[in-house]
SENUFI-45080 format. One record per residue: residue number from 1; y, x, z of N, C-alpha, C in turn; residue in one letter. Coordinates in steps of 0.05 Angstrom, whole numbers. Layout:
BEGIN
- n_n.v_n.u_n.w_ca.v_ca.u_ca.w_c.v_c.u_c.w_res
- NUM_Y_X_Z_Y_X_Z_Y_X_Z_A
...
END
This chain:
BEGIN
- n_n.v_n.u_n.w_ca.v_ca.u_ca.w_c.v_c.u_c.w_res
- 1_-24_16_0_0_0_0_25_17_0_M
- 2_25_39_16_49_55_17_55_69_-10_I
- 3_34_74_-25_38_86_-52_52_66_-70_N
- 4_47_40_-67_61_20_-83_91_21_-76_N
- 5_97_23_-50_125_24_-42_138_50_-53_L
- 6_125_72_-51_136_97_-61_142_95_-91_I
- 7_123_84_-106_127_81_-135_150_63_-141_S
- 8_153_41_-127_175_22_-132_202_34_-124_R
- 9_203_48_-102_228_61_-94_236_82_-115_L
- 10_218_96_-126_224_117_-146_234_104_-172_N
- 11_223_80_-178_232_66_-202_257_50_-198_R
- 12_261_40_-173_284_23_-167_308_39_-157_G
- 13_321_53_-175_341_73_-168_369_61_-163_T
- 14_373_35_-169_397_21_-163_390_-9_-163_C
- 15_410_-26_-159_404_-55_-158_394_-65_-185_N
- 16_403_-54_-207_394_-64_-233_365_-56_-239_F
- 17_359_-31_-233_331_-22_-238_312_-33_-217_T
- 18_321_-38_-193_304_-50_-172_297_-78_-181_A
- 19_316_-93_-192_310_-120_-202_290_-119_-225_A
- 20_292_-98_-242_274_-95_-264_245_-89_-253_R
- 21_243_-73_-232_217_-69_-220_205_-95_-210_V
- 22_221_-111_-197_212_-137_-187_202_-155_-209_L
- 23_218_-157_-230_210_-176_-252_186_-165_-268_T
- 24_185_-139_-271_161_-128_-285_136_-133_-270_D
- 25_136_-130_-244_112_-134_-228_105_-164_-225_D
- 26_126_-181_-225_121_-210_-225_108_-219_-251_L
- 27_119_-209_-273_107_-217_-299_78_-207_-302_E
- 28_73_-183_-291_46_-172_-293_26_-189_-276_A
- 29_37_-204_-256_20_-221_-239_20_-250_-248_A
- 30_30_-255_-272_28_-282_-284_51_-300_-277_G
- 31_74_-290_-267_98_-306_-263_113_-310_-289_F
- 32_123_-334_-293_138_-340_-318_168_-340_-312_S
- 33_184_-329_-330_213_-329_-326_224_-356_-334_R
- 34_241_-367_-317_255_-392_-323_284_-385_-332_L
- 35_293_-399_-353_320_-395_-363_338_-417_-351_D
- 36_359_-410_-336_376_-430_-324_390_-448_-345_P
- 37_393_-438_-369_407_-454_-390_389_-473_-404_T
- 38_363_-472_-398_343_-490_-411_330_-508_-391_Q
- 39_317_-529_-401_302_-547_-384_277_-533_-373_S
- 40_270_-540_-348_247_-528_-335_224_-548_-334_W
- 41_200_-538_-336_176_-555_-331_159_-540_-311_K
- 42_155_-553_-288_141_-540_-266_114_-554_-260_L
- 43_94_-538_-252_68_-549_-246_59_-541_-218_E
- 44_42_-557_-206_30_-550_-181_16_-523_-183_K
- 45_22_-505_-165_10_-478_-166_22_-459_-186_G
- 46_42_-469_-201_55_-452_-221_71_-429_-208_G
- 47_73_-407_-223_87_-383_-213_111_-378_-231_R
- 48_135_-377_-219_160_-376_-234_180_-356_-221_Y
- 49_198_-347_-238_221_-332_-226_246_-336_-243_F
- 50_268_-332_-230_295_-334_-242_311_-309_-234_V
- 51_327_-299_-253_344_-277_-246_374_-285_-248_T
- 52_390_-270_-234_419_-275_-234_433_-248_-237_K
- 53_450_-245_-258_466_-222_-261_450_-196_-264_N
- 54_425_-197_-271_407_-174_-275_402_-159_-249_D
- 55_411_-170_-225_408_-155_-200_395_-172_-178_T
- 56_394_-198_-181_382_-216_-161_358_-230_-174_A
- 57_336_-232_-158_311_-244_-168_301_-264_-148_V
- 58_294_-288_-158_284_-310_-142_258_-319_-154_F
- 59_236_-315_-139_209_-322_-148_197_-344_-130_A
- 60_181_-361_-142_168_-381_-125_142_-390_-137_F
- 61_124_-399_-119_98_-410_-126_98_-439_-116_I
- 62_96_-458_-134_96_-486_-126_72_-493_-109_V
- 63_77_-506_-86_56_-512_-68_37_-534_-77_G
- 64_15_-537_-63_-4_-559_-68_7_-586_-61_E
- 65_26_-586_-42_39_-611_-35_68_-611_-44_K
- 66_81_-634_-45_108_-635_-53_126_-621_-33_L
- 67_149_-610_-42_167_-597_-23_175_-614_0_P
- 68_180_-640_-5_189_-658_17_167_-661_38_S
- 69_142_-655_31_120_-658_50_113_-632_65_E
- 70_120_-609_53_111_-584_64_133_-563_65_S
- 71_156_-567_53_178_-549_54_174_-523_39_G
- 72_193_-504_44_193_-478_31_188_-457_52_F
- 73_171_-437_45_168_-413_61_182_-390_46_H
- 74_205_-382_57_223_-364_42_224_-337_56_I
- 75_223_-315_41_229_-289_50_253_-279_33_I
- 76_274_-271_47_298_-261_32_303_-232_39_S
- 77_315_-218_20_323_-190_24_345_-184_3_A
- 78_353_-159_0_373_-153_-19_367_-128_-35_H
- 79_378_-126_-59_371_-104_-78_391_-81_-77_S
- 80_414_-84_-65_435_-64_-66_434_-45_-42_D
- 81_445_-22_-45_447_-1_-24_474_12_-27_S
- 82_484_24_-5_510_38_-7_508_62_-25_P
- 83_530_69_-38_530_91_-56_557_94_-70_G
- 84_557_103_-95_581_107_-110_578_94_-138_F
- 85_599_80_-146_600_68_-173_621_84_-190_K
- 86_614_87_-215_632_102_-233_653_83_-244_I
- 87_678_92_-241_701_76_-251_703_77_-281_K
- 88_717_58_-294_723_61_-322_741_86_-326_P
- 89_741_96_-351_757_120_-356_754_141_-335_N
- 90_728_148_-329_721_162_-305_726_192_-306_A
- 91_728_203_-330_728_233_-333_754_245_-325_E
- 92_752_266_-309_776_282_-300_771_311_-310_I
- 93_788_320_-328_785_347_-339_801_367_-323_Y
- 94_788_389_-315_802_408_-298_799_437_-308_G
- 95_807_456_-292_807_484_-299_779_493_-307_D
- 96_778_511_-327_752_521_-336_736_500_-351_G
- 97_748_477_-358_734_456_-373_716_439_-356_G
- 98_719_441_-329_702_426_-311_709_396_-312_V
- 99_689_379_-316_693_350_-317_682_337_-292_V
- 100_699_325_-277_691_309_-253_692_280_-259_S
- 101_680_264_-242_679_235_-246_696_221_-224_L
- 102_712_202_-233_727_185_-215_709_163_-206_N
- 103_703_162_-180_683_142_-170_696_126_-148_V
- 104_683_103_-142_691_86_-120_667_82_-102_E
- 105_672_82_-76_651_78_-56_642_49_-56_K
- 106_615_45_-56_604_19_-55_590_16_-27_Y
- 107_599_-3_-11_587_-7_15_595_15_34_G
- 108_582_15_57_589_33_79_569_56_82_G
- 109_570_75_64_551_97_65_560_120_83_G
- 110_541_137_90_548_162_105_555_183_85_I
- 111_580_187_81_590_202_57_579_231_56_L
- 112_580_245_79_573_274_77_544_279_70_Y
- 113_527_259_71_499_263_64_495_264_33_T
- 114_517_259_18_515_259_-11_523_286_-23_W
- 115_533_305_-6_541_331_-17_517_347_-26_F
- 116_521_363_-47_503_384_-56_475_374_-63_D
- 117_473_349_-72_448_338_-81_448_335_-111_R
- 118_425_338_-124_424_331_-153_426_301_-155_P
- 119_444_291_-172_449_263_-175_444_254_-204_L
- 120_434_230_-207_431_218_-233_447_192_-235_S
- 121_445_178_-257_461_154_-262_443_132_-272_I
- 122_446_108_-261_431_84_-270_449_60_-268_A
- 123_442_40_-283_457_15_-282_455_-2_-307_G
- 124_477_-15_-314_478_-34_-336_499_-26_-356_R
- 125_492_-27_-382_511_-21_-403_514_-47_-420_V
- 126_538_-54_-427_544_-78_-443_552_-70_-471_L
- 127_537_-80_-490_541_-72_-518_553_-95_-535_L
- 128_566_-87_-555_578_-107_-574_556_-121_-589_R
- 129_558_-148_-589_538_-164_-604_552_-183_-622_G
- 130_538_-205_-629_550_-225_-647_566_-246_-633_T
- 131_562_-249_-606_575_-270_-591_593_-257_-570_D
- 132_619_-259_-571_637_-247_-551_631_-256_-523_P
- 133_621_-281_-520_616_-291_-493_590_-281_-481_L
- 134_574_-269_-498_548_-259_-489_542_-231_-500_N
- 135_554_-210_-488_548_-183_-497_519_-176_-492_P
- 136_509_-157_-508_482_-148_-505_480_-130_-480_V
- 137_460_-136_-463_456_-121_-439_433_-101_-441_T
- 138_438_-76_-433_416_-56_-432_416_-44_-404_R
- 139_393_-43_-391_390_-29_-366_383_0_-372_I
- 140_396_18_-359_393_46_-365_389_63_-340_V
- 141_373_83_-342_368_102_-320_363_130_-332_D
- 142_381_148_-327_378_174_-340_355_190_-328_L
- 143_348_185_-303_324_197_-291_323_227_-293_R
- 144_347_240_-293_348_269_-291_375_276_-278_R
- 145_376_299_-265_401_307_-251_423_313_-272_P
- 146_445_299_-269_468_304_-287_494_309_-272_V
- 147_493_308_-245_518_311_-230_512_321_-202_A
- 148_532_332_-189_530_339_-161_558_338_-149_T
- 149_559_333_-122_584_333_-108_585_358_-91_I
- 150_598_379_-100_596_405_-86_613_405_-61_P
- 151_602_416_-39_617_420_-14_636_443_-17_H
- 152_658_443_-3_675_466_0_662_486_18_L
- 153_663_511_11_651_532_28_662_532_56_S
- 154_644_539_75_653_540_103_675_561_107_I
- 155_676_582_90_696_602_92_724_591_86_H
- 156_725_569_71_751_556_64_757_532_82_L
- 157_738_526_100_741_503_118_725_510_144_N
- 158_737_527_160_722_538_183_715_516_204_R
- 159_730_494_203_725_473_223_706_451_213_G
- 160_691_456_191_675_435_179_655_424_198_V
- 161_644_440_216_623_431_235_635_419_260_N
- 162_661_417_261_675_405_285_686_378_278_E
- 163_679_367_255_690_342_246_704_345_220_G
- 164_697_329_200_708_334_173_715_307_160_N
- 165_739_297_166_746_271_153_746_274_122_P
- 166_735_254_109_731_255_80_747_233_66_L
- 167_758_241_43_771_222_25_753_218_1_S
- 168_746_193_-4_730_187_-28_744_197_-53_V
- 169_770_192_-55_784_199_-79_786_229_-83_Q
- 170_788_244_-62_792_273_-64_765_289_-62_K
- 171_750_282_-41_727_299_-33_701_292_-47_D
- 172_699_267_-57_672_257_-65_670_255_-96_M
- 173_686_270_-111_684_268_-140_660_284_-149_K
- 174_641_272_-163_618_287_-174_627_304_-198_P
- 175_614_327_-201_619_344_-224_596_341_-244_V
- 176_604_336_-269_584_333_-291_577_359_-305_L
- 177_596_377_-307_592_402_-322_618_412_-333_G
- 178_617_431_-352_642_441_-364_639_442_-394_Y
- 179_661_436_-407_663_434_-437_687_449_-447_W
- 180_684_460_-470_707_472_-483_727_449_-490_E
- 181_752_456_-491_773_435_-495_768_419_-520_K
- 182_763_432_-543_759_418_-568_735_399_-566_D
- 183_713_409_-554_689_393_-552_694_369_-534_E
- 184_708_373_-512_714_350_-494_732_330_-508_Y
- 185_752_339_-523_770_320_-536_755_303_-557_E
- 186_736_316_-571_720_301_-590_703_279_-577_A
- 187_691_286_-554_675_267_-539_693_244_-528_I
- 188_716_252_-518_735_233_-506_744_213_-527_K
- 189_748_222_-552_757_204_-573_737_183_-580_A
- 190_712_187_-573_690_168_-578_683_152_-553_R
- 191_698_155_-531_693_139_-507_690_155_-482_G
- 192_685_181_-484_683_197_-460_654_206_-455_G
- 193_652_224_-435_626_236_-429_606_216_-419_V
- 194_615_198_-402_596_178_-390_584_161_-412_V
- 195_601_151_-430_591_134_-452_573_151_-471_K
- 196_580_176_-474_563_193_-491_535_197_-479_A
- 197_534_200_-453_508_203_-440_492_177_-443_L
- 198_505_154_-439_491_129_-441_481_124_-470_M
- 199_498_130_-489_491_126_-517_468_143_-525_A
- 200_468_168_-516_445_186_-522_419_175_-510_E
- 201_420_165_-486_396_154_-473_386_129_-487_E
- 202_404_112_-496_397_87_-508_393_89_-538_L
- 203_400_111_-551_397_114_-579_416_97_-595_G
- 204_441_96_-585_462_80_-598_487_98_-602_I
- 205_508_87_-613_533_101_-616_551_95_-592_E
- 206_567_114_-582_585_109_-559_604_85_-564_P
- 207_612_82_-590_631_61_-596_619_33_-593_E
- 208_592_31_-591_579_5_-588_582_-5_-559_D
- 209_589_13_-540_590_6_-512_617_-7_-506_I
- 210_617_-31_-497_642_-45_-489_649_-38_-460_I
- 211_629_-38_-443_634_-33_-414_608_-25_-401_D
- 212_610_-18_-375_586_-10_-361_590_-15_-331_Y
- 213_568_-17_-317_567_-17_-287_546_4_-280_E
- 214_555_27_-271_537_49_-268_539_60_-239_L
- 215_516_68_-228_514_78_-201_504_107_-202_N
- 216_514_123_-183_502_149_-178_479_145_-159_L
- 217_458_161_-161_436_160_-141_424_188_-138_Y
- 218_414_194_-114_402_220_-109_375_221_-124_P
- 219_370_245_-136_345_248_-151_320_253_-133_C
- 220_325_257_-106_303_262_-88_283_239_-90_D
- 221_257_244_-94_237_223_-96_228_215_-68_E
- 222_219_191_-65_207_181_-40_183_198_-34_A
- 223_180_205_-8_156_221_-1_150_217_29_R
- 224_124_222_35_116_221_63_124_247_77_L
- 225_130_245_103_138_269_118_128_265_147_T
- 226_131_286_163_121_286_190_94_301_192_G
- 227_88_310_216_63_326_220_39_310_212_A
- 228_40_284_216_17_267_209_24_247_186_K
- 229_45_254_171_53_237_148_58_208_156_S
- 230_69_205_180_74_178_190_101_166_181_Q
- 231_118_183_170_145_174_161_147_174_131_Y
- 232_164_157_121_171_156_93_201_162_91_L
- 233_208_181_74_236_187_70_243_181_41_Q
- 234_266_168_37_274_160_10_303_150_11_S
- 235_316_150_-12_340_135_-15_333_105_-17_S
- 236_352_88_-9_351_59_-13_329_45_3_R
- 237_319_57_24_300_43_41_312_17_51_I
- 238_337_18_59_352_-5_66_365_-16_41_D
- 239_356_-37_28_337_-56_38_313_-59_19_D
- 240_309_-39_2_288_-42_-18_260_-42_-5_L
- 241_258_-29_19_232_-30_33_225_-59_38_E
- 242_244_-75_47_239_-103_54_236_-120_28_M
- 243_252_-114_8_250_-129_-17_222_-124_-30_A
- 244_214_-99_-31_188_-93_-43_165_-102_-25_F
- 245_170_-103_2_150_-114_20_146_-143_15_G
- 246_168_-158_11_166_-187_5_151_-191_-22_A
- 247_157_-174_-41_142_-176_-67_113_-171_-63_L
- 248_106_-150_-48_77_-143_-44_63_-166_-30_Q
- 249_76_-178_-11_63_-201_4_60_-225_-15_A
- 250_80_-231_-31_78_-254_-49_55_-249_-69_L
- 251_52_-225_-79_30_-219_-98_3_-220_-84_L
- 252_2_-210_-60_-23_-210_-45_-32_-238_-38_D
- 253_-13_-256_-33_-19_-283_-25_-21_-303_-48_A
- 254_-14_-294_-72_-11_-312_-95_-36_-328_-101_A
- 255_-59_-317_-98_-84_-331_-105_-94_-349_-83_D
- 256_-81_-349_-60_-88_-367_-38_-72_-393_-41_T
- 257_-85_-415_-43_-71_-441_-46_-59_-449_-19_K
- 258_-34_-458_-19_-21_-468_5_-6_-493_-1_T
- 259_-1_-509_20_14_-534_17_43_-528_11_D
- 260_55_-508_24_83_-502_21_89_-487_-5_A
- 261_113_-490_-15_123_-475_-38_134_-448_-27_T
- 262_122_-426_-36_130_-400_-27_152_-388_-44_R
- 263_171_-376_-31_195_-367_-45_202_-338_-36_V
- 264_208_-321_-56_219_-294_-51_247_-294_-62_M
- 265_267_-289_-45_295_-289_-54_308_-262_-49_A
- 266_312_-247_-71_324_-221_-69_353_-222_-80_I
- 267_372_-222_-62_400_-224_-69_412_-196_-75_F
- 268_436_-197_-85_452_-172_-89_476_-173_-71_D
- 269_490_-150_-69_516_-148_-56_517_-154_-26_N
- 270_495_-152_-13_495_-155_17_513_-134_29_E
- 271_513_-110_18_528_-87_30_558_-91_28_E
- 272_567_-110_12_596_-115_10_603_-143_18_T
- 273_585_-157_32_592_-183_43_579_-207_30_G
- 274_563_-203_10_548_-225_-3_565_-246_-17_S
- 275_591_-240_-22_608_-260_-33_610_-261_-63_G
- 276_588_-256_-77_588_-258_-106_569_-280_-115_T
- 277_569_-285_-141_552_-307_-152_523_-301_-148_K
- 278_515_-276_-144_488_-268_-140_482_-261_-110_Q
- 279_502_-266_-93_500_-259_-65_491_-283_-48_G
- 280_484_-277_-23_473_-297_-5_494_-318_3_A
- 281_520_-312_-1_540_-332_6_545_-352_-17_H
- 282_532_-347_-40_534_-365_-62_513_-387_-60_S
- 283_516_-408_-76_495_-429_-76_471_-424_-94_P
- 284_467_-399_-103_447_-394_-123_419_-401_-114_V
- 285_411_-394_-90_384_-402_-80_382_-432_-76_L
- 286_402_-444_-64_402_-473_-60_399_-487_-87_R
- 287_414_-478_-107_413_-491_-133_385_-490_-145_N
- 288_372_-467_-142_345_-464_-153_325_-482_-139_I
- 289_326_-482_-112_308_-498_-97_313_-528_-101_L
- 290_338_-536_-102_344_-564_-106_336_-573_-134_E
- 291_340_-556_-154_332_-562_-181_302_-565_-183_R
- 292_287_-547_-170_258_-549_-171_248_-574_-157_A
- 293_261_-581_-134_253_-605_-119_258_-630_-135_T
- 294_280_-631_-148_287_-655_-165_267_-659_-188_R
- 295_258_-636_-199_239_-638_-221_212_-648_-211_L
- 296_204_-638_-187_178_-645_-176_178_-672_-163_L
- 297_201_-682_-154_203_-707_-140_226_-724_-150_E
- 298_225_-730_-176_248_-744_-189_253_-771_-177_A
- 299_233_-784_-165_237_-811_-155_247_-812_-126_D
- 300_252_-789_-113_260_-788_-85_287_-773_-84_D
- 301_309_-787_-80_335_-774_-80_340_-758_-54_T
- 302_323_-762_-34_326_-747_-9_306_-725_-7_E
- 303_290_-720_-27_268_-701_-25_277_-673_-17_A
- 304_299_-663_-29_308_-636_-23_315_-633_6_F
- 305_329_-652_17_337_-651_45_313_-652_64_F
- 306_294_-668_56_269_-669_72_255_-641_71_K
- 307_255_-630_47_243_-603_44_256_-582_61_A
- 308_283_-582_61_297_-563_78_290_-566_108_L
- 309_287_-591_116_281_-597_144_254_-587_152_A
- 310_236_-583_132_209_-573_138_206_-543_132_R
- 311_228_-530_125_226_-502_115_231_-482_137_S
- 312_224_-457_130_230_-434_148_235_-410_130_F
- 313_254_-393_139_261_-369_124_260_-344_142_M
- 314_248_-323_130_249_-297_142_270_-281_127_I
- 315_292_-275_140_313_-258_129_306_-229_136_S
- 316_298_-213_116_287_-187_121_307_-165_113_A
- 317_317_-151_133_336_-129_128_332_-109_150_D
- 318_329_-84_142_320_-63_161_338_-61_186_D
- 319_326_-52_208_340_-50_234_343_-21_242_A
- 320_360_-16_262_365_11_271_343_20_290_H
- 321_330_42_284_309_52_301_321_69_323_A
- 322_308_68_347_316_85_369_316_114_360_W
- 323_337_128_367_340_156_358_338_174_383_H
- 324_319_193_383_315_210_407_338_227_415_P
- 325_358_231_397_381_248_404_405_231_414_N
- 326_403_204_411_425_187_418_417_163_434_Y
- 327_402_167_455_392_145_471_414_127_481_N
- 328_438_138_486_460_123_497_471_102_478_E
- 329_464_103_452_474_84_432_458_59_431_K
- 330_436_57_446_417_35_443_415_19_468_F
- 331_408_-6_464_402_-24_487_379_-12_503_D
- 332_381_-12_530_360_1_546_333_-12_544_P
- 333_331_-38_538_305_-51_539_297_-64_512_T
- 334_315_-63_492_309_-76_467_317_-58_443_N
- 335_304_-34_442_309_-16_420_283_-11_406_H
- 336_281_-19_381_256_-15_366_251_14_359_P
- 337_226_22_360_219_50_353_203_50_328_V
- 338_205_71_313_189_74_289_159_76_297_I
- 339_143_59_284_115_57_291_109_33_309_G
- 340_130_19_318_126_-3_336_124_-30_323_G
- 341_126_-30_296_125_-55_281_153_-67_275_G
- 342_154_-88_260_180_-100_253_194_-111_277_P
- 343_221_-111_276_238_-119_298_251_-146_293_A
- 344_249_-163_312_264_-189_312_292_-183_321_I
- 345_312_-191_305_340_-185_311_353_-208_325_K
- 346_366_-202_348_378_-222_365_407_-214_371_I
- 347_426_-233_370_453_-228_376_466_-253_389_N
- 348_477_-250_413_488_-272_427_511_-286_413_A
- 349_525_-270_396_548_-281_382_542_-290_354_N
- 350_516_-294_349_506_-307_324_512_-291_299_C
- 351_511_-264_302_512_-247_278_486_-248_263_K
- 352_465_-256_276_439_-261_263_432_-290_266_Y
- 353_415_-301_249_408_-329_250_387_-335_271_M
- 354_375_-314_282_353_-317_301_362_-333_326_T
- 355_346_-354_333_348_-366_359_321_-365_372_D
- 356_318_-377_396_293_-376_410_270_-388_394_G
- 357_275_-410_381_255_-423_365_245_-405_342_D
- 358_264_-393_328_257_-375_305_243_-350_314_A
- 359_252_-339_337_238_-315_347_209_-321_355_A
- 360_205_-345_366_178_-353_374_160_-356_349_A
- 361_172_-368_328_156_-372_303_148_-345_292_V
- 362_166_-326_290_159_-300_278_140_-285_295_F
- 363_143_-287_321_124_-274_340_96_-284_336_A
- 364_94_-310_332_67_-322_328_56_-315_300_E
- 365_73_-313_280_63_-303_254_52_-275_257_I
- 366_66_-258_271_56_-231_275_30_-230_290_C
- 367_28_-246_311_4_-246_327_-20_-256_310_R
- 368_-15_-277_294_-36_-288_277_-45_-267_256_K
- 369_-26_-250_248_-32_-229_228_-44_-204_242_A
- 370_-45_-203_268_-53_-179_282_-33_-157_280_G
- 371_-7_-164_278_14_-145_273_31_-141_298_A
- 372_38_-116_304_56_-111_326_84_-120_318_K
- 373_100_-126_338_129_-132_333_145_-124_358_F
- 374_171_-121_354_189_-113_376_215_-127_372_Q
- 375_235_-120_389_261_-134_388_283_-114_384_Y
- 376_304_-122_369_328_-107_367_351_-124_377_F
- 377_365_-113_398_390_-125_407_410_-102_410_V
- 378_435_-106_401_455_-85_403_460_-77_431_N
- 379_466_-51_436_479_-42_461_503_-60_465_H
- 380_507_-70_489_528_-89_495_556_-79_490_S
- 381_559_-52_489_586_-41_484_588_-30_455_D
- 382_568_-35_438_569_-25_411_567_-49_392_V
- 383_587_-54_377_587_-77_358_567_-72_335_A
- 384_552_-92_328_534_-90_306_544_-105_281_G
- 385_528_-103_260_535_-118_236_520_-144_234_G
- 386_521_-156_211_506_-181_206_490_-176_180_S
- 387_475_-197_172_459_-194_148_456_-221_134_T
- 388_435_-224_118_432_-247_100_430_-274_115_L
- 389_415_-274_137_407_-299_149_430_-318_156_G
- 390_449_-308_173_471_-326_181_490_-332_158_N
- 391_491_-315_138_507_-322_114_494_-345_98_I
- 392_468_-343_95_453_-364_81_455_-392_94_L
- 393_456_-392_121_458_-418_134_484_-432_129_T
- 394_503_-418_117_528_-432_108_523_-447_83_G
- 395_501_-442_69_494_-456_45_471_-476_48_Q
- 396_453_-470_67_430_-488_71_424_-491_101_M
- 397_419_-516_109_412_-522_136_382_-516_140_D
- 398_376_-492_150_348_-484_150_342_-467_174_I
- 399_318_-470_185_309_-453_207_302_-425_196_R
- 400_306_-405_213_299_-378_203_304_-357_223_G
- 401_293_-333_217_295_-310_235_306_-286_219_V
- 402_322_-270_232_330_-244_220_312_-223_232_D
- 403_300_-206_216_283_-185_225_285_-161_206_M
- 404_273_-139_214_272_-116_196_257_-93_208_G
- 405_248_-75_192_234_-52_202_254_-31_212_N
- 406_247_-16_234_265_4_244_268_28_226_P
- 407_292_37_222_299_59_203_318_78_216_V
- 408_314_104_211_333_125_219_353_129_196_W
- 409_378_137_204_398_145_184_405_123_164_A
- 410_406_98_174_413_76_156_439_81_142_M
- 411_439_78_116_462_82_98_467_111_92_H
- 412_449_129_100_449_156_90_439_158_62_S
- 413_445_180_48_434_184_21_403_185_22_A
- 414_392_194_45_363_193_49_358_181_76_I
- 415_342_160_77_335_146_102_306_151_109_E
- 416_298_143_133_271_148_142_260_122_155_T
- 417_236_114_147_223_92_160_194_99_166_C
- 418_179_81_179_151_86_186_132_74_167_G
- 419_111_89_160_90_80_142_76_56_154_V
- 420_68_58_180_53_36_193_71_11_195_A
- 421_97_14_199_114_-9_202_115_-25_175_D
- 422_116_-10_153_116_-24_127_90_-40_123_H
- 423_68_-28_129_43_-41_126_41_-66_145_E
- 424_52_-63_169_52_-85_188_69_-108_179_T
- 425_93_-101_169_111_-122_159_99_-137_136_A
- 426_86_-123_117_74_-136_95_51_-154_104_V
- 427_36_-146_124_15_-163_135_27_-189_147_A
- 428_50_-186_161_63_-210_172_74_-228_150_A
- 429_86_-216_130_97_-231_108_74_-246_93_F
- 430_52_-232_89_29_-245_75_18_-268_92_T
- 431_17_-264_118_8_-286_135_27_-310_133_Q
- 432_52_-305_133_72_-327_130_68_-341_103_F
- 433_63_-326_82_60_-339_56_33_-353_53_Y
- 434_14_-350_71_-11_-363_69_-14_-386_89_T
- 435_7_-391_105_6_-413_125_7_-440_110_L
END
């Protein structure tokens, strides 16, 4: 199972390629793509998925009973991770012909972990087509190191280890290489170095590219570490570990017939507040579920609301693991450890959707699956963040729990999670999907 996660993490280098991994694996398992612009025809036991903006994926298996009778069993996660996005007109030409990239920070990353790493580029390129309202979309991943963000030498910044405030605009510009002036001007005249790289990868002309959404990502591959290989280190563990865990559970449970309609909802843009058309704050999931319910129960105008009343959602987003060097940052009795299983997230000020009822449900799912679980509560003097669950409840009146596997260095360029915790979470997810 962990090899499946490693393979998917290595292929899912940004939100666009992660969504492609999800859809490729769903199609290989017999799921059919539904087009929102066309009429749908759904069957009992049918396997379907819908995409939004090439970065969000919503898959479901129609239950043996009607949604109003058995509800939805939903696992939600997100496809995006903190990093850097390349701005338009990104190239900055400097002394010696050095070309740097003008980038913008996406989400709340740990900036200094990005220095001196081989970086590649992945994302979406929009090409000129026959319809101005519908440009041609190509997903691209260079899959080779093309940039680095070089650190300033300690000799020129003697206080670097005593605290080093960073400016994204000044300090975090990646370097692509160096070009002779004439060569650079010729490339610039056709759209610039970034477009030239994309065009070469896609086998097109730079002039065909109208626009792009491109991300930098570390080339370090996911790998096991630790004396007993108990840890997994990779970029984008938060939250692709949970997204790919939900996928694995849905595929593992797909051949088991259940009364409930099982749903996997992988949103985008959680790291920036979920306020996009493909984010958890949008009605995208509600629209899909309501549309499916109306098709399956056309004669019952209240069917969708009955279905929600019978539903339960697991909002899966990784949690902070207890850190042996910073014990003072954690709650003294509710700090999840790597190897202790998934953590139920609780917050008195409702930053998570978990309440006593939801925590009890997830605890029983884990026990039924033979899976360990633990709790995460913030240190009372340290403010925490929020995640998908409480945002989604602004769109749908639904019971649910926020949970996640414990992770070190969340939002670092390279994060660390536990192998056993991933296997345990997938076991719990699979149990939930087979209830």
